[in-house]
Structures are given as structure tokens and as C-alpha cells.
MIPARO-416929 format. One record per atom (N, C-alpha, C, O): residue in one letter; atom name; x, y, z. Coordinates in nm, 3 decimals. Layout:
residues N
 r  a    east   north      up
 A CA       X       Y       Z
...
end
This chain:
residues 118
 r  a    east   north      up
 X  N  -0.129  -1.400  -0.621
 X CA  -0.148  -1.275  -0.550
 X  C  -0.013  -1.216  -0.507
 X  O   0.003  -1.094  -0.499
 X  N   0.083  -1.303  -0.479
 X CA   0.215  -1.257  -0.436
 X  C   0.277  -1.164  -0.542
 X  O   0.342  -1.065  -0.507
 X  N   0.258  -1.195  -0.671
 X CA   0.315  -1.112  -0.777
 X  C   0.250  -0.974  -0.781
 X  O   0.317  -0.876  -0.815
 X  N   0.123  -0.963  -0.746
 X CA   0.056  -0.833  -0.741
 X  C   0.109  -0.749  -0.625
 X  O   0.127  -0.628  -0.638
 X  N   0.132  -0.814  -0.513
 X CA   0.190  -0.745  -0.397
 X  C   0.330  -0.693  -0.430
 X  O   0.366  -0.582  -0.390
 X  N   0.409  -0.772  -0.502
 X CA   0.544  -0.729  -0.539
 X  C   0.538  -0.613  -0.639
 X  O   0.616  -0.518  -0.628
 X  N   0.446  -0.619  -0.735
 X CA   0.428  -0.506  -0.828
 X  C   0.391  -0.380  -0.752
 X  O   0.439  -0.271  -0.783
 X  N   0.304  -0.393  -0.652
 X CA   0.264  -0.279  -0.570
 X  C   0.384  -0.223  -0.493
 X  O   0.404  -0.102  -0.489
 X  N   0.462  -0.311  -0.432
 X CA   0.579  -0.268  -0.354
 X  C   0.676  -0.188  -0.443
 X  O   0.723  -0.081  -0.404
 X  N   0.704  -0.241  -0.561
 X CA   0.795  -0.171  -0.652
 X  C   0.737  -0.038  -0.699
 X  O   0.809   0.062  -0.709
 X  N   0.608  -0.036  -0.729
 X CA   0.542   0.088  -0.772
 X  C   0.549   0.193  -0.662
 X  O   0.567   0.312  -0.690
 X  N   0.535   0.151  -0.536
 X CA   0.541   0.244  -0.424
 X  C   0.683   0.301  -0.410
 X  O   0.699   0.422  -0.391
 X  N   0.784   0.216  -0.419
 X CA   0.923   0.262  -0.405
 X  C   0.959   0.358  -0.519
 X  O   1.027   0.458  -0.497
 X  N   0.913   0.327  -0.638
 X CA   0.946   0.408  -0.756
 X  C   0.852   0.527  -0.774
 X  O   0.871   0.607  -0.865
 X  N   0.752   0.538  -0.689
 X CA   0.645   0.638  -0.707
 X  C   0.593   0.632  -0.851
 X  O   0.574   0.735  -0.916
 X  N   0.572   0.510  -0.898
 X CA   0.522   0.486  -1.033
 X  C   0.371   0.507  -1.033
 X  O   0.294   0.415  -1.007
 X  N   0.330   0.629  -1.061
 X CA   0.189   0.668  -1.051
 X  C   0.103   0.589  -1.150
 X  O  -0.010   0.553  -1.117
 X  N   0.154   0.561  -1.268
 X CA   0.077   0.485  -1.367
 X  C   0.049   0.343  -1.316
 X  O  -0.063   0.293  -1.329
 X  N   0.151   0.279  -1.258
 X CA   0.131   0.144  -1.204
 X  C   0.039   0.147  -1.083
 X  O  -0.048   0.061  -1.070
 X  N   0.057   0.245  -0.993
 X CA  -0.031   0.257  -0.878
 X  C  -0.175   0.279  -0.923
 X  O  -0.268   0.223  -0.865
 X  N  -0.194   0.361  -1.025
 X CA  -0.327   0.387  -1.079
 X  C  -0.392   0.258  -1.126
 X  O  -0.512   0.238  -1.107
 X  N  -0.313   0.169  -1.188
 X CA  -0.367   0.042  -1.237
 X  C  -0.398  -0.056  -1.124
 X  O  -0.492  -0.135  -1.134
 X  N  -0.319  -0.052  -1.017
 X CA  -0.335  -0.149  -0.909
 X  C  -0.438  -0.109  -0.803
 X  O  -0.484  -0.194  -0.727
 X  N  -0.473   0.019  -0.798
 X CA  -0.563   0.069  -0.695
 X  C  -0.698   0.108  -0.757
 X  O  -0.703   0.179  -0.857
 X  N  -0.805   0.060  -0.698
 X CA  -0.940   0.090  -0.745
 X  C  -0.971   0.239  -0.728
 X  O  -0.923   0.304  -0.635
 X  N  -1.050   0.293  -0.820
 X CA  -1.092   0.433  -0.809
 X  C  -1.168   0.460  -0.680
 X  O  -1.169   0.572  -0.630
 X  N  -1.232   0.356  -0.626
 X CA  -1.316   0.370  -0.507
 X  C  -1.246   0.329  -0.377
 X  O  -1.311   0.316  -0.274
 X  N  -1.115   0.309  -0.381
 X CA  -1.043   0.262  -0.262
 X  C  -1.060   0.359  -0.145
 X  O  -1.073   0.480  -0.163
 X  N  -1.059   0.302  -0.027
 X CA  -1.052   0.381   0.097
 X  C  -0.934   0.326   0.176
 X  O  -0.925   0.206   0.202
 X  N  -0.844   0.416   0.214
 X CA  -0.724   0.378   0.288
 X  C  -0.726   0.450   0.422
 X  O  -0.748   0.570   0.429
 X  N  -0.703   0.374   0.529
 X CA  -0.685   0.434   0.661
 X  C  -0.535   0.440   0.686
 X  O  -0.467   0.337   0.690
 X  N  -0.483   0.562   0.704
 X CA  -0.339   0.578   0.725
 X  C  -0.305   0.560   0.873
 X  O  -0.395   0.549   0.956
 X  N  -0.175   0.557   0.908
 X CA  -0.136   0.534   1.048
 X  C  -0.190   0.637   1.147
 X  O  -0.202   0.607   1.266
 X  N  -0.224   0.757   1.101
 X CA  -0.279   0.859   1.190
 X  C  -0.431   0.847   1.202
 X  O  -0.493   0.922   1.278
 X  N  -0.491   0.753   1.128
 X CA  -0.635   0.733   1.135
 X  C  -0.715   0.811   1.032
 X  O  -0.838   0.809   1.034
 X  N  -0.646   0.880   0.942
 X CA  -0.716   0.956   0.838
 X  C  -0.758   0.864   0.725
 X  O  -0.688   0.768   0.692
 X  N  -0.872   0.894   0.664
 X CA  -0.918   0.822   0.547
 X  C  -0.866   0.893   0.423
 X  O  -0.882   1.014   0.408
 X  N  -0.804   0.817   0.334
 X CA  -0.748   0.871   0.211
 X  C  -0.812   0.806   0.090
 X  O  -0.860   0.693   0.096
 X  N  -0.813   0.880  -0.019
 X CA  -0.867   0.830  -0.146
 X  C  -0.751   0.795  -0.240
 X  O  -0.634   0.821  -0.210
 X  N  -0.785   0.737  -0.351
 X CA  -0.685   0.708  -0.454
 X  C  -0.619   0.838  -0.500
 X  O  -0.498   0.843  -0.517
 X  N  -0.699   0.942  -0.521
 X CA  -0.645   1.071  -0.565
 X  C  -0.545   1.125  -0.464
 X  O  -0.442   1.180  -0.503
 X  N  -0.573   1.111  -0.334
 X CA  -0.480   1.155  -0.229
 X  C  -0.347   1.082  -0.241
 X  O  -0.240   1.143  -0.237
 X  N  -0.354   0.950  -0.256
 X CA  -0.233   0.867  -0.263
 X  C  -0.151   0.900  -0.387
 X  O  -0.030   0.921  -0.378
 X  N  -0.216   0.905  -0.501
 X CA  -0.144   0.934  -0.626
 X  C  -0.081   1.073  -0.622
 X  O   0.032   1.092  -0.667
 X  N  -0.154   1.170  -0.568
 X CA  -0.101   1.307  -0.560
 X  C   0.022   1.313  -0.469
 X  O   0.117   1.385  -0.499
 X  N   0.021   1.240  -0.359
 X CA   0.135   1.239  -0.267
 X  C   0.260   1.183  -0.336
 X  O   0.370   1.236  -0.317
 X  N   0.243   1.078  -0.415
 X CA   0.355   1.020  -0.489
 X  C   0.401   1.115  -0.601
 X  O   0.520   1.139  -0.618
 X  N   0.306   1.166  -0.675
 X CA   0.338   1.251  -0.789
 X  C   0.410   1.380  -0.749
 X  O   0.501   1.425  -0.818
 X  N   0.368   1.438  -0.639
 X CA   0.426   1.566  -0.594
 X  C   0.559   1.550  -0.522
 X  O   0.632   1.647  -0.503
 X  N   0.591   1.427  -0.481
 X CA   0.711   1.405  -0.402
 X  C   0.688   1.425  -0.253
 X  O   0.781   1.411  -0.174
 X  N   0.566   1.456  -0.215
 X CA   0.530   1.472  -0.073
 X  C   0.558   1.341   0.002
 X  O   0.598   1.343   0.119
 X  N   0.537   1.228  -0.065
 X CA   0.564   1.096  -0.009
 X  C   0.671   1.029  -0.094
 X  O   0.655   1.011  -0.214
 X  N   0.782   0.993  -0.029
 X CA   0.889   0.922  -0.097
 X  C   0.924   0.799  -0.013
 X  O   0.960   0.811   0.104
 X  N   0.914   0.685  -0.073
 X CA   0.944   0.561  -0.002
 X  C   1.086   0.519  -0.038
 X  O   1.114   0.482  -0.152
 X  N   1.174   0.524   0.059
 X CA   1.313   0.486   0.037
 X  C   1.327   0.334   0.036
 X  O   1.398   0.278  -0.048
 X  N   1.260   0.269   0.129
 X CA   1.263   0.122   0.133
 X  C   1.136   0.070   0.198
 X  O   1.079   0.132   0.287
 X  N   1.094  -0.045   0.149
 X CA   0.980  -0.115   0.207
 X  C   1.011  -0.265   0.193
 X  O   1.007  -0.322   0.084
 X  N   1.043  -0.326   0.307
 X CA   1.091  -0.463   0.307
 X  C   0.993  -0.553   0.382
 X  O   0.971  -0.535   0.502
 X  N   0.935  -0.650   0.311
 X CA   0.841  -0.741   0.377
 X  C   0.911  -0.823   0.486
 X  O   1.018  -0.880   0.463
 X  N   0.849  -0.828   0.602
 X CA   0.897  -0.910   0.712
 X  C   0.811  -1.036   0.726
 X  O   0.857  -1.141   0.771
 X  N   0.684  -1.021   0.687
 X CA   0.587  -1.131   0.698
 X  C   0.470  -1.096   0.607
 X  O   0.422  -0.983   0.607
 X  N   0.425  -1.194   0.530
 X CA   0.309  -1.172   0.442
 X  C   0.221  -1.297   0.449
 X  O   0.267  -1.409   0.427
 X  N   0.094  -1.275   0.479
 X CA  -0.006  -1.383   0.479
 X  C  -0.118  -1.341   0.385
 X  O  -0.166  -1.228   0.390
 X  N  -0.159  -1.434   0.301
 X CA  -0.261  -1.404   0.200
 X  C  -0.374  -1.505   0.211
 X  O  -0.351  -1.625   0.219
 X  N  -0.496  -1.453   0.213
 X CA  -0.614  -1.538   0.217
 X  C  -0.698  -1.503   0.093
 X  O  -0.742  -1.389   0.078
 X  N  -0.720  -1.602   0.005
 X CA  -0.797  -1.579  -0.117
 X  C  -0.933  -1.646  -0.104
 X  O  -0.943  -1.763  -0.069
 X  N  -1.039  -1.567  -0.132
 X CA  -1.177  -1.615  -0.127
 X  C  -1.246  -1.576  -0.258
 X  O  -1.292  -1.463  -0.273
 X  N  -1.252  -1.668  -0.352
 X CA  -1.313  -1.641  -0.483
 X  C  -1.249  -1.519  -0.548
 X  O  -1.131  -1.523  -0.583
 X  N  -1.323  -1.410  -0.565
 X CA  -1.270  -1.290  -0.632
 X  C  -1.214  -1.187  -0.534
 X  O  -1.195  -1.071  -0.570
 X  N  -1.188  -1.228  -0.411
 X CA  -1.136  -1.137  -0.311
 X  C  -1.013  -1.199  -0.245
 X  O  -1.010  -1.319  -0.217
 X  N  -0.913  -1.117  -0.222
 X CA  -0.794  -1.162  -0.150
 X  C  -0.766  -1.060  -0.039
 X  O  -0.776  -0.939  -0.059
 X  N  -0.730  -1.112   0.077
 X CA  -0.694  -1.026   0.190
 X  C  -0.548  -1.052   0.221
 X  O  -0.506  -1.166   0.241
 X  N  -0.471  -0.944   0.225
 X CA  -0.328  -0.955   0.252
 X  C  -0.298  -0.890   0.387
 X  O  -0.337  -0.777   0.414
 X  N  -0.227  -0.965   0.470
 X CA  -0.181  -0.915   0.600
 X  C  -0.029  -0.912   0.590
 X  O   0.035  -1.017   0.576
 X  N   0.029  -0.794   0.598
 X CA   0.174  -0.783   0.581
 X  C   0.236  -0.697   0.691
 X  O   0.179  -0.598   0.736
 X  N   0.353  -0.739   0.731
 X CA   0.435  -0.661   0.823
 X  C   0.554  -0.613   0.740
 X  O   0.628  -0.694   0.684
 X  N   0.572  -0.481   0.732
 X CA   0.675  -0.422   0.647
 X  C   0.767  -0.333   0.728
 X  O   0.723  -0.259   0.816
 X  N   0.895  -0.341   0.698
 X CA   0.992  -0.247   0.754
 X  C   1.003  -0.134   0.651
 X  O   1.035  -0.158   0.535
 X  N   0.977  -0.012   0.697
 X CA   0.970   0.103   0.607
 X  C   1.070   0.211   0.643
 X  O   1.104   0.231   0.760
 X  N   1.115   0.279   0.540
 X CA   1.181   0.408   0.557
 X  C   1.118   0.498   0.452
 X  O   1.137   0.479   0.332
 X  N   1.043   0.597   0.498
 X CA   0.972   0.687   0.408
 X  C   0.999   0.832   0.447
 X  O   1.039   0.862   0.560
 X  N   0.976   0.918   0.353
 X CA   0.983   1.062   0.376
 X  C   0.846   1.118   0.349
 X  O   0.791   1.100   0.240
 X  N   0.791   1.187   0.447
 X CA   0.664   1.259   0.430
 X  C   0.701   1.405   0.444
 X  O   0.742   1.452   0.551
 X  N   0.687   1.478   0.333
 X CA   0.742   1.613   0.323
 X  C   0.892   1.597   0.342
 X  O   0.955   1.525   0.265
 X  N   0.950   1.660   0.440
 X CA   1.094   1.647   0.466
 X  C   1.121   1.572   0.596
 X  O   1.231   1.580   0.652
 X  N   1.022   1.498   0.644
 X CA   1.036   1.425   0.770
 X  C   1.055   1.275   0.741
 X  O   0.972   1.214   0.674
 X  N   1.163   1.219   0.793
 X CA   1.189   1.076   0.776
 X  C   1.111   0.996   0.880
 X  O   1.108   1.031   0.998
 X  N   1.049   0.890   0.834
 X CA   0.976   0.799   0.923
 X  C   1.029   0.659   0.895
 X  O   1.035   0.615   0.780
 X  N   1.067   0.591   1.002
 X CA   1.125   0.459   0.987
 X  C   1.066   0.367   1.093
 X  O   1.046   0.409   1.207
 X  N   1.040   0.242   1.056
 X CA   0.988   0.148   1.153
 X  C   0.911   0.036   1.089
 X  O   0.913   0.017   0.967
 X  N   0.843  -0.039   1.173
 X CA   0.759  -0.151   1.129
 X  C   0.614  -0.104   1.116
 X  O   0.563  -0.031   1.201
 X  N   0.550  -0.146   1.008
 X CA   0.411  -0.111   0.984
 X  C   0.334  -0.234   0.941
 X  O   0.384  -0.317   0.866
 X  N   0.211  -0.244   0.992
 X CA   0.120  -0.351   0.952
 X  C   0.027  -0.298   0.844
 X  O  -0.030  -0.189   0.857
 X  N   0.014  -0.375   0.739
 X CA  -0.077  -0.342   0.630
 X  C  -0.182  -0.451   0.620
 X  O  -0.150  -0.570   0.627
 X  N  -0.305  -0.412   0.603
 X CA  -0.411  -0.504   0.565
 X  C  -0.468  -0.448   0.435
 X  O  -0.516  -0.334   0.431
 X  N  -0.462  -0.528   0.329
 X CA  -0.514  -0.484   0.199
 X  C  -0.619  -0.583   0.152
 X  O  -0.604  -0.704   0.166
 X  N  -0.725  -0.529   0.095
 X CA  -0.829  -0.611   0.035
 X  C  -0.820  -0.589  -0.116
 X  O  -0.838  -0.478  -0.166
 X  N  -0.792  -0.697  -0.187
 X CA  -0.787  -0.697  -0.333
 X  C  -0.916  -0.759  -0.386
 X  O  -0.969  -0.852  -0.326
 X  N  -0.964  -0.708  -0.498
 X CA  -1.085  -0.763  -0.560
 X  C  -1.057  -0.785  -0.709
 X  O  -0.997  -0.701  -0.775
 X  N  -1.102  -0.900  -0.759
 X CA  -1.084  -0.933  -0.901
 X  C  -1.212  -0.899  -0.976
 X  O  -1.318  -0.954  -0.950
 X  N  -1.199  -0.806  -1.070
 X CA  -1.312  -0.763  -1.151
 X  C  -1.259  -0.710  -1.283
 X  O  -1.150  -0.652  -1.288
 X  N  -1.334  -0.729  -1.389
 X CA  -1.295  -0.682  -1.522
 X  C  -1.154  -0.728  -1.560
 X  O  -1.074  -0.651  -1.613
 X  N  -1.126  -0.855  -1.531
 X CA  -1.000  -0.920  -1.568
 X  C  -0.875  -0.863  -1.501
 X  O  -0.766  -0.871  -1.556
 X  N  -0.891  -0.804  -1.382
 X CA  -0.773  -0.755  -1.311
 X  C  -0.799  -0.750  -1.161
 X  O  -0.912  -0.739  -1.116
 X  N  -0.689  -0.759  -1.086
 X CA  -0.693  -0.744  -0.941
 X  C  -0.663  -0.600  -0.906
 X  O  -0.569  -0.541  -0.960
 X  N  -0.743  -0.542  -0.815
 X CA  -0.719  -0.406  -0.766
 X  C  -0.745  -0.399  -0.616
 X  O  -0.826  -0.475  -0.562
 X  N  -0.676  -0.308  -0.550
 X CA  -0.696  -0.286  -0.408
 X  C  -0.822  -0.201  -0.389
 X  O  -0.834  -0.094  -0.449
 X  N  -0.914  -0.249  -0.307
 X CA  -1.039  -0.176  -0.281
 X  C  -1.042  -0.116  -0.140
 X  O  -1.122  -0.027  -0.111
 X  N  -0.955  -0.166  -0.051
 X CA  -0.949  -0.114   0.085
 X  C  -0.812  -0.146   0.144
 X  O  -0.751  -0.247   0.110
 X  N  -0.765  -0.056   0.232
 X CA  -0.636  -0.080   0.298
 X  C  -0.635  -0.011   0.433
 X  O  -0.700   0.092   0.454
 X  N  -0.559  -0.069   0.523
 X CA  -0.540  -0.010   0.656
 X  C  -0.393  -0.025   0.690
 X  O  -0.334  -0.131   0.671
 X  N  -0.333   0.083   0.741
 X CA  -0.191   0.083   0.777
 X  C  -0.179   0.130   0.922
 X  O  -0.237   0.232   0.960
 X  N  -0.104   0.056   1.001
 X CA  -0.079   0.100   1.139
 X  C   0.065   0.069   1.177
 X  O   0.124  -0.027   1.128
 X  N   0.119   0.150   1.265
 X CA   0.256   0.127   1.310
 X  C   0.256   0.011   1.406
 X  O   0.165  -0.005   1.488
 X  N   0.360  -0.072   1.395
 X CA   0.375  -0.188   1.482
 X  C   0.497  -0.168   1.570
 X  O   0.592  -0.099   1.532
 X  N   0.494  -0.229   1.686
 X CA   0.608  -0.218   1.778
 X  C   0.719  -0.311   1.730
 X  O   0.694  -0.423   1.687
 X  N   0.841  -0.261   1.739
 X CA   0.956  -0.344   1.706
 X  C   0.995  -0.424   1.828
 X  O   0.993  -0.375   1.941
 X  N   1.031  -0.549   1.804
 X CA   1.070  -0.637   1.917
 X  C   1.215  -0.621   1.949
 X  O   1.265  -0.686   2.040
end
């Protein structure tokens, strides 16, 4: 599962829409730090348009729990991103649910929240 998380991290930094498309389920639901629910189309469009640019995303802590065809990832990431022309930097907690189906792992749910820096 660690290799899938790394592929996702690189795809996010590179705004690699084709790789993100492969790693994210068509039915994914993502809760962003502001509490909005986003779809796969929302995420891909943000990367494709340049509305979202991830300058760096550095794992600080990653815990993975695998249960048969489901994996839950709890990650603390240090981020520097641009949303439109606004820079956002800090620690963020990610919870991702991966599901194995049709010979591949894909993200089916995710939640992102800002974490306090110590």
C-alpha cells in the first residue's frame, strides 16, 4: 500500500491527471479542509486547470491498516499548495480509504483537515 501512496503523492505534485484518474475511484467523495464535499471530477479539474498546484507534500507520519480488500491510510503531511493565487502552507491530516477491485487499488473516500503545528 505504501507504493500506492507514493504514486499518489507524486501524481499530486506533478498534477498528473492521468495517474490521478487511475488512482481515484469514479465514485470517490472527498471532504476538503473547509468541509466541502468534492468529486473526482472536481479534483481532476482543479489539477488540470492549474487552480490547484502542489509545490510540496512531505509525509511526516503514515499509518496504514489493511483489511482484506480495503486499506485505511492515516497520514500527516506538510504541504505547500497554491489555490488560485493564494499560497497555503502547513500540516494537514489525511484519511484515505482505498479499495481493491478489478485488479487495482483505488481511493473511494478521503478526508483532509488542517492540523496544528507543534
